[in-house]
C-alpha positions as CSV (number, residue, x, y, z in Angstrom):
1,X,-27.8,-3.4,4.7
2,X,-24.9,-4.0,7.0
3,X,-21.4,-4.6,5.5
4,X,-19.9,-8.0,6.2
5,X,-16.2,-7.7,7.1
6,X,-14.1,-10.8,7.0
7,X,-10.4,-11.5,7.5
8,X,-8.1,-13.9,5.6
9,X,-4.5,-15.0,5.8
10,X,-1.8,-13.6,3.5
11,X,-1.5,-17.1,1.8
12,X,-5.1,-16.7,0.6
13,X,-4.4,-13.6,-1.4
14,X,-4.0,-13.9,-5.2
15,X,-0.5,-12.7,-6.2
16,X,0.4,-12.4,-9.9
17,X,2.9,-14.6,-11.8
18,X,5.8,-12.5,-10.4
19,X,4.5,-13.0,-6.9
20,X,3.2,-9.4,-6.6
21,X,-0.1,-7.7,-5.6
22,X,-1.0,-4.0,-6.3
23,X,-1.4,-1.9,-3.1
24,X,-3.4,1.3,-3.3
25,X,-2.4,3.6,-0.5
26,X,-5.1,5.9,0.9
27,X,-5.2,8.6,3.6
28,X,-7.2,7.1,6.4
29,X,-8.9,10.3,7.3
30,X,-9.6,12.0,4.0
31,X,-9.8,8.9,1.7
32,X,-7.4,10.7,-0.7
33,X,-5.5,8.2,-2.9
34,X,-1.8,8.8,-2.2
35,X,0.0,6.2,-4.4
36,X,0.1,2.8,-5.9
37,X,2.9,0.3,-5.3
38,X,3.4,-3.4,-5.3
39,X,3.9,-5.9,-2.6
40,X,5.0,-9.5,-2.4
41,X,4.2,-11.8,0.5
42,X,7.3,-10.8,2.4
43,X,6.8,-7.1,2.0
44,X,3.2,-7.4,3.2
45,X,4.3,-9.4,6.2
46,X,6.9,-6.7,6.9
47,X,4.2,-4.0,6.6
48,X,2.1,-5.8,9.1
49,X,5.0,-6.4,11.5
50,X,6.5,-2.8,11.3
51,X,3.1,-1.0,11.0
52,X,4.8,1.0,8.2
53,X,4.3,0.4,4.5
54,X,7.0,-1.8,2.9
55,X,7.0,-2.5,-0.8
56,X,8.8,-4.6,-3.4
57,X,10.7,-2.5,-6.0
58,X,10.1,-4.1,-9.4
59,X,13.0,-2.1,-10.9
60,X,15.6,-2.4,-8.1
61,X,14.4,-5.9,-7.1
62,X,14.5,-5.1,-3.4
63,X,12.4,-4.2,-0.5
64,X,11.8,-0.6,0.4
65,X,10.1,1.0,3.4
66,X,8.2,4.2,2.4
67,X,10.0,7.0,4.1
68,X,13.3,5.2,4.9
69,X,15.3,7.9,3.0
70,X,12.8,10.8,2.9
71,X,11.3,10.6,6.4
72,X,7.8,10.6,4.7
73,X,6.6,7.4,6.4
74,X,3.2,5.8,6.1
75,X,1.8,4.5,9.4
76,X,-0.7,1.7,8.6
77,X,-4.2,2.1,10.1
78,X,-5.9,-0.8,8.2
79,X,-5.4,-3.2,5.3
80,X,-8.2,-4.2,3.1
81,X,-8.4,-6.6,0.1
82,X,-10.9,-6.6,-2.8
83,X,-13.6,-9.1,-3.7
84,X,-11.2,-11.0,-6.0
85,X,-8.5,-11.0,-3.4
86,X,-6.0,-9.7,-6.0
87,X,-5.6,-6.1,-4.8
88,X,-5.0,-4.3,-1.5
89,X,-6.2,-1.0,-0.1
90,X,-4.0,0.2,2.7
91,X,-5.2,3.1,4.8
92,X,-2.4,5.1,6.3
93,X,-1.5,8.2,8.3
94,X,0.9,9.9,5.9
95,X,3.8,11.7,7.4
96,X,4.9,14.4,4.9
97,X,4.3,13.8,1.2
98,X,3.6,10.5,-0.5
99,X,5.1,11.3,-3.9
100,X,8.8,11.4,-4.7
101,X,8.1,14.6,-6.7
102,X,7.2,16.4,-3.5
103,X,3.5,16.3,-4.1
104,X,1.2,15.0,-1.4
105,X,-0.2,12.4,-3.7
106,X,1.3,10.7,-6.8
107,X,-2.1,11.4,-8.5
108,X,-1.6,15.1,-9.0
109,X,-2.0,15.2,-12.8
110,X,-5.4,15.0,-14.6
111,X,-6.0,13.3,-17.9
112,X,-9.6,14.4,-18.4
């Protein structure tokens, strides 16, 4: 069975009551999950325009480009959305590490 790939506009995505949508960041070659962050419409538009991930900081209430202070940029290869249109999967080429702790991925601790 062949996969059907369709495209939508940003306005069609389902953002939460705070205007945010979760974005799972994944290595485009290895499929390793690198991090999870949140975007609003503007940060998603900036991501598309810059071809680098741009997020909305819920704590600082401002935009941030991944790597702007560390140099650990994420170059966007593709952006996907889920069947409910309320979550994003962004495949990137990670430059350096993704986690602020110095680990390649933010998912370096195991619960079970």
